[in-house]
MARDO-324495 format. One line per 2 residues: number of its first residue (from 1); their letters; for each residue x, y, z of C-alpha. Coordinates in Angstrom, 2 decimals, padded with zeros to 5 digits. Example, Ala and Ser with C-alpha at 12.3 -4.5 7.8 and 13.67 -1.06 7.14 Angstrom:
2
1> AS> 012.30/-004.50/007.80; 013.67/-001.06/007.14
// end
This chain:
410
1> MG> -003.29/016.02/-014.57; -003.76/015.85/-018.30
3> AV> -006.14/013.73/-020.26; -007.26/010.43/-018.83
5> VS> -006.17/007.56/-021.07; -008.81/004.87/-021.37
7> AL> -007.74/002.98/-024.47; -006.48/-000.54/-023.85
9> VT> -002.70/-000.65/-024.09; -001.54/-003.67/-026.08
11> AS> 002.19/-003.08/-026.47; 004.65/-004.43/-023.92
13> VA> 007.32/-002.31/-022.29; 010.46/-002.16/-024.37
15> FA> 013.86/-001.08/-023.11; 017.06/-000.54/-025.01
17> PG> 019.66/-003.10/-023.90; 022.56/-002.12/-021.75
19> AA> 022.91/000.66/-019.23; 019.46/002.19/-019.71
21> AA> 017.76/-001.02/-018.66; 020.18/-001.79/-015.84
23> DV> 019.81/001.67/-014.39; 016.16/001.10/-013.53
25> QS> 016.92/-001.67/-011.05; 020.02/000.12/-009.81
27> EQ> 017.70/002.93/-008.73; 015.87/000.50/-006.46
29> WY> 018.30/001.36/-003.72; 016.30/-000.37/-000.98
31> LK> 016.72/-003.92/-002.33; 020.30/-004.25/-001.10
33> PM> 019.85/-002.94/002.48; 016.69/-005.02/002.82
35> QA> 018.81/-008.02/001.74; 016.34/-009.04/-000.94
37> EQ> 018.58/-011.69/-002.48; 018.97/-013.43/000.87
39> MW> 015.25/-013.22/001.59; 014.37/-014.77/-001.77
41> KV> 016.27/-017.90/-000.77; 013.61/-018.35/001.92
43> ST> 010.53/-016.78/000.37; 009.52/-015.01/-002.83
45> GK> 005.90/-014.52/-001.86; 004.75/-017.60/-003.75
47> GI> 001.15/-018.54/-003.05; 000.13/-015.04/-001.96
49> KV> -002.34/-012.95/-003.94; -002.29/-009.18/-003.57
51> AI> -005.33/-007.19/-004.65; -004.33/-003.73/-005.87
53> ID> -007.12/-001.13/-005.86; -005.76/001.62/-008.04
55> SG> -005.79/002.90/-011.61; -005.70/-000.59/-013.09
57> VN> -002.68/-002.76/-013.88; -001.13/-003.34/-017.29
59> PR> -000.23/-007.06/-017.37; 001.72/-006.73/-020.60
61> TD> 004.82/-005.01/-019.25; 007.88/-007.25/-019.34
63> SL> 008.12/-007.27/-015.55; 004.47/-008.27/-015.07
65> RG> 004.03/-010.93/-017.73; 002.46/-013.93/-015.99
67> QV> 002.12/-012.04/-012.70; -001.39/-010.60/-013.04
69> LA> -004.49/-012.71/-012.39; -006.99/-010.66/-014.37
71> DE> -009.42/-013.58/-014.62; -009.85/-013.52/-010.84
73> VP> -011.33/-010.04/-010.71; -015.07/-010.35/-010.00
75> EN> -017.05/-009.72/-013.17; -019.06/-006.82/-011.76
77> VA> -015.89/-004.74/-011.18; -013.66/-006.14/-013.92
79> YG> -014.13/-003.39/-016.50; -010.78/-001.82/-017.37
81> AT> -008.86/-003.72/-014.69; -006.01/-004.33/-017.14
83> DD> -006.27/-000.88/-018.74; -004.18/001.36/-016.50
85> YD> -005.10/004.91/-017.46; -002.35/006.55/-015.42
87> GH> 000.59/004.19/-014.86; 000.31/004.35/-011.08
89> GT> -001.34/000.97/-010.51; 001.12/-000.77/-012.80
91> TM> 004.04/000.72/-010.87; 002.57/-000.52/-007.59
93> AE> 002.15/-004.00/-009.09; 005.76/-004.09/-010.30
95> LI> 007.10/-002.90/-006.94; 005.24/-005.79/-005.32
97> AG> 005.55/-008.68/-007.77; 007.57/-007.55/-010.78
99> TG> 010.01/-010.13/-012.12; 012.49/-007.52/-013.33
101> AN> 012.51/-009.09/-016.81; 014.32/-007.07/-019.49
103> GG> 015.41/-004.48/-016.96; 011.99/-003.67/-015.58
105> IQ> 011.28/-002.90/-011.94; 012.20/-005.78/-009.66
107> GL> 009.42/-006.55/-007.21; 010.26/-007.36/-003.62
109> AP> 007.94/-010.39/-003.74; 008.35/-011.73/-007.29
111> GA> 006.61/-014.99/-006.44; 003.36/-013.25/-005.45
113> KI> 000.51/-012.64/-007.88; -001.48/-009.48/-008.50
115> VP> -005.25/-009.16/-008.77; -006.01/-005.74/-010.33
117> YR> -008.94/-003.44/-009.57; -009.52/-000.18/-011.41
119> IQ> -011.60/002.57/-009.81; -013.21/005.67/-011.28
121> TK> -011.45/008.93/-012.07; -012.92/012.32/-011.38
123> DQ> -011.75/013.46/-014.80; -013.63/010.77/-016.67
125> QD> -016.41/012.13/-018.84; -019.91/011.17/-017.80
127> GE> -021.00/008.27/-019.94; -020.32/004.63/-020.68
129> EK> -016.62/004.63/-019.73; -017.24/006.08/-016.29
131> RK> -020.36/004.04/-015.69; -018.57/000.76/-016.36
133> TA> -015.58/001.52/-014.10; -015.95/000.42/-010.48
135> TE> -016.17/002.84/-007.59; -013.93/002.44/-004.57
137> LE> -016.87/001.07/-002.60; -017.73/-001.50/-005.27
139> AL> -014.12/-002.65/-005.49; -013.79/-003.04/-001.73
141> RA> -016.99/-005.05/-001.54; -015.90/-007.28/-004.40
143> VA> -012.46/-008.05/-002.95; -014.06/-009.35/000.24
145> DT> -015.44/-012.40/-001.54; -012.16/-013.39/-003.21
147> DA> -009.18/-015.34/-001.93; -006.70/-012.45/-002.16
149> QI> -004.94/-012.33/001.20; -003.51/-008.78/001.01
151> VS> -005.21/-005.60/-000.21; -002.90/-002.71/-001.20
153> MS> -004.43/000.77/-001.45; -002.30/003.72/-002.53
155> FG> -005.01/006.38/-002.67; -006.52/008.76/-000.19
157> SD> -009.45/010.99/000.72; -010.04/013.66/003.37
159> IA> -013.52/012.43/004.13; -014.77/009.30/005.87
161> YP> -017.90/007.47/004.70; -019.84/004.91/006.74
163> EI> -020.34/002.69/003.68; -016.61/002.57/003.01
165> EA> -015.83/001.85/006.66; -018.39/-000.97/006.65
167> AI> -016.75/-002.45/003.55; -013.34/-002.24/005.24
169> KR> -014.64/-004.03/008.32; -016.12/-006.78/006.16
171> LA> -012.77/-007.21/004.42; -011.14/-007.49/007.84
173> SK> -013.70/-010.06/008.93; -012.62/-012.18/005.97
175> GK> -009.07/-012.37/007.35; -007.38/-010.07/004.85
177> LL> -004.41/-007.85/005.60; -005.26/-004.29/004.56
179> IA> -002.48/-001.81/003.79; -002.86/001.85/002.78
181> AV> -000.78/004.97/002.17; -001.12/007.64/004.86
183> GN> -000.83/010.56/002.43; 001.69/012.97/000.95
185> DG> 000.68/016.37/002.36; 003.18/016.49/005.21
187> EE> 000.41/017.36/007.66; -000.94/015.91/010.88
189> FI> -003.86/014.31/009.11; -003.97/010.77/007.79
191> NY> -005.94/010.18/004.62; -008.67/007.58/004.32
193> PA> -008.64/004.63/003.89; -005.46/004.55/006.03
195> AY> -007.41/006.17/008.90; -010.26/003.65/008.82
197> PY> -010.31/000.77/011.30; -008.40/-002.37/010.36
199> IL> -005.93/-000.66/008.04; -002.14/-000.82/008.35
201> GV> -001.04/002.76/007.57; 002.34/003.23/005.87
203> SS> 004.59/006.29/005.67; 007.77/006.91/003.66
205> ID> 011.50/007.04/004.42; 014.51/007.99/002.30
207> ES> 017.83/006.23/001.72; 019.06/007.41/005.13
209> SR> 016.06/005.88/006.90; 014.70/009.33/007.68
211> VS> 011.00/010.02/007.48; 010.08/011.88/004.29
213> EF> 009.05/015.47/004.85; 006.04/015.02/002.59
215> SA> 004.62/012.14/004.62; 001.44/012.70/006.61
217> YG> 001.65/011.83/010.30; -000.55/010.99/013.25
219> HY> -001.91/008.02/015.20; -002.55/006.04/012.03
221> VD> 001.06/005.74/010.92; 001.93/002.16/011.79
223> LV> 005.07/001.43/009.78; 007.48/003.18/007.44
225> AP> 009.08/001.85/004.26; 011.19/003.14/001.34
227> GE> 009.27/005.76/-000.63; 011.78/008.20/-002.11
229> NI> 013.84/008.21/-005.30; 012.19/005.16/-006.81
231> PA> 011.51/004.67/-010.55; 007.88/004.58/-011.66
233> YC> 005.64/004.96/-014.66; 004.49/008.58/-014.82
235> RP> 002.53/008.24/-018.05; 000.34/005.49/-019.47
237> DF> 002.37/004.61/-022.57; 004.52/002.13/-020.58
239> TT> 007.55/002.64/-022.81; 009.88/003.96/-020.13
241> YC> 010.11/004.83/-016.46; 010.45/008.21/-014.82
243> HD> 013.15/008.61/-012.19; 013.62/009.84/-008.64
245> LQ> 009.90/009.80/-007.83; 008.49/009.57/-004.35
247> GT> 005.36/009.06/-002.30; 003.75/007.01/000.42
249> SQ> 002.26/004.99/-002.45; 005.61/003.35/-003.13
251> AT> 006.14/002.70/000.57; 002.73/001.01/000.74
253> AI> 003.47/-001.30/-002.19; 006.83/-002.30/-000.71
255> TA> 005.17/-003.02/002.63; 002.56/-005.17/000.90
257> AA> 005.40/-007.10/-000.73; 007.13/-007.54/002.64
259> AA> 003.91/-008.93/004.09; 003.64/-011.31/001.13
261> LI> 007.14/-012.64/001.78; 006.33/-013.34/005.41
263> WS> 002.90/-014.85/004.79; 004.26/-017.12/002.07
265> AH> 006.86/-018.46/004.50; 004.18/-018.93/007.18
267> PD> 000.96/-019.76/005.29; -000.84/-020.87/008.45
269> WT> -000.48/-017.46/010.10; -003.32/-014.97/010.34
271> AN> -003.09/-011.38/009.17; -002.68/-010.39/012.84
273> QV> 000.42/-012.54/013.08; 001.91/-011.19/009.86
275> TR> 001.28/-007.65/011.13; 002.73/-008.43/014.56
277> AL> 005.85/-009.89/012.97; 006.31/-006.70/010.92
279> ID> 005.85/-004.57/014.04; 008.04/-006.58/016.38
281> TA> 010.96/-006.74/013.94; 010.71/-003.14/012.68
283> GR> 013.84/-001.03/012.97; 013.52/001.77/015.56
285> KW> 015.44/003.70/018.21; 012.55/003.95/020.68
287> AK> 010.67/001.52/022.85; 008.38/-000.83/020.96
289> DK> 005.42/000.14/023.15; 005.93/003.85/022.36
291> PT> 005.22/004.23/018.64; 005.67/007.71/017.19
293> QK> 003.29/009.74/015.08; 005.78/009.95/012.23
295> SG> 007.24/006.45/012.20; 004.74/004.32/014.07
297> YG> 006.54/001.16/015.11; 009.46/001.71/012.75
299> TI> 010.91/000.55/009.44; 009.89/-002.75/007.91
301> RP> 012.52/-005.52/008.15; 010.96/-008.74/006.85
303> RV> 014.37/-010.40/006.63; 014.46/-010.65/010.44
305> VL> 011.31/-012.76/010.40; 012.45/-014.90/007.48
307> AD> 015.83/-015.54/009.09; 014.12/-017.42/011.94
309> PN> 012.05/-020.40/010.77; 010.71/-020.80/014.31
311> YD> 009.65/-017.18/014.69; 006.79/-016.81/017.18
313> AG> 004.22/-014.29/015.91; 002.01/-014.57/018.98
315> DP> -001.74/-014.81/019.33; -003.41/-015.26/015.93
317> YS> -006.56/-013.40/016.93; -005.43/-010.49/019.11
319> DP> -005.02/-007.10/017.45; -001.40/-005.92/017.62
321> LG> -002.33/-002.33/016.76; -005.44/-001.75/018.86
323> KW> -003.81/000.32/021.59; -001.90/002.65/019.26
325> NK> -004.82/003.06/016.89; -007.42/003.40/019.64
327> TE> -009.47/000.35/018.74; -008.35/-001.73/021.69
329> GE> -011.25/-003.76/023.03; -013.28/-003.57/019.84
331> KL> -014.62/-006.88/018.61; -014.75/-007.81/014.95
333> VT> -017.19/-010.56/014.04; -015.49/-012.91/011.64
335> EI> -017.53/-014.41/008.83; -015.25/-017.41/008.35
337> AP> -014.13/-020.31/010.47; -010.55/-019.97/011.78
339> SA> -009.75/-023.35/010.26; -010.78/-022.16/006.80
341> AP> -008.82/-018.92/006.64; -007.12/-016.34/008.85
343> AS> -009.36/-014.32/011.13; -009.27/-010.63/011.94
345> PS> -006.25/-008.76/010.60; -004.33/-005.94/012.17
347> AT> -006.50/-003.01/013.10; -006.25/000.71/012.85
349> GG> -009.01/003.19/013.22; -011.12/005.27/015.54
351> SQ> -011.43/009.01/015.18; -008.35/011.00/014.32
353> DA> -006.88/012.85/017.26; -003.97/015.24/017.18
355> GS> -003.66/015.26/020.95; -000.57/013.55/022.28
357> TP> -000.04/011.89/025.61; 003.19/012.57/027.53
359> AD> 004.45/009.20/026.30; 003.67/010.18/022.71
361> KA> 005.58/013.43/023.11; 008.55/011.72/024.68
363> AE> 008.71/009.16/021.93; 008.33/011.88/019.32
365> AE> 011.18/013.86/020.84; 013.34/010.76/020.85
367> SK> 012.79/010.27/017.12; 013.12/013.86/015.87
369> AE> 016.25/012.88/014.01; 014.07/010.87/011.67
371> TV> 012.68/013.95/009.99; 014.73/015.77/007.37
373> SA> 014.03/018.21/004.60; 012.98/016.67/001.32
375> ES> 011.66/017.76/-002.02; 007.93/018.44/-002.08
377> SD> 005.88/015.29/-002.61; 005.42/014.24/-006.21
379> DG> 005.46/010.61/-007.23; 004.63/011.64/-010.77
381> NT> 001.32/009.88/-010.70; -001.23/012.36/-009.40
383> LW> -004.67/011.00/-010.10; -008.05/012.19/-008.92
385> IA> -010.87/009.74/-008.57; -014.47/010.10/-007.46
387> LG> -015.91/008.14/-004.58; -019.00/006.60/-006.12
389> AA> -021.76/009.12/-006.74; -020.59/011.31/-003.88
391> AA> -018.83/014.62/-004.36; -015.81/013.61/-002.28
393> VI> -012.47/013.44/-004.04; -009.60/011.09/-003.37
395> VI> -006.13/011.12/-004.81; -003.89/008.31/-005.96
397> GG> -000.19/008.93/-005.66; 001.11/012.48/-005.46
399> AA> 000.05/015.54/-003.49; -003.23/017.37/-004.09
401> FG> -003.20/020.98/-005.20; -005.81/023.72/-005.36
403> VL> -008.51/021.80/-003.49; -010.48/023.13/-000.56
405> RA> -009.90/020.40/001.99; -012.57/019.51/004.52
407> RR> -010.88/018.66/007.81; -012.30/017.07/010.87
409> AR> -011.41/018.76/014.15; -007.87/017.90/015.10
// end
């Protein structure tokens, strides 16, 4: 990947005026078909806080000035939260809540705020820098005790850990909506944390609404969102964007922004209701009760929810994803009173299973047209990070290369 950059970046992003700046937002092809301008008349995501667990977030880019709540990161995991060593976390933050100032990336939910969490890199040298940076487990535990409503996670690992799963369940018990990228290997294996219980797994589509060839697939794909040909930072100098990048990371950030738009418009809803609204209004060509392993319930369309001020999102406490993600009937003990905050969010989880029922196969056959050839996955932000003191490796952003991958039976 190249050297890890750990020095604090103090300069803001600078763009030359004119076409170069305008081109960045013109590359955000999904804003027009999603009818972003119309949605912003109803909701901008104001009042919603999104915790991003990633490589850190640079709050000094033009698009993120005033959008990052660094002071709200718990002190025990705050080291380096605003020192993005890779550029990936800052891109995710801009895709969610960027203002687009001076030609920067325009976030889908520019009224939302970002709470940044930086987690360790595998490439960090042993010593003070690595010791001070939070592990994934520490970050997850810390987020649980904050008031961030949405947690966006664009990283992945092949291996499940009981401690991480317990932290995820505690986050869910606090009423948070958890969203994660399913992975960029194009295989029938969903990365963790997307494959843990209580996670909304997101895959990628291109401009033609076809599932990206690089996207992982399986029972833990719940929704799809734009993830191809999107500008992003591919280096940590934050002076310019790279172009035509892709990954389920981008799709995850855009889904988190869509959830923020909906939750801001309906602040009394629970995470279950926000998730159900995303599912029920998703674009698809198959029956709603027959999600597919590549597209789940379909493509996010938050505008459909926002267009109806009386939208009925159903039972606030029933899990809209339990049947598909094989957690139906599981009970999650909430640690908060329903009157104080939303209860259990949408759930995904259980053990991964490549076996398909006849209904699965029929739905999959019906949606074969979704899959097209695409360039190999590379969102320009490949980043390896270590999971605490364990030897497991997880990747933020692009595809993993040259790693012996431990698979569970599929």
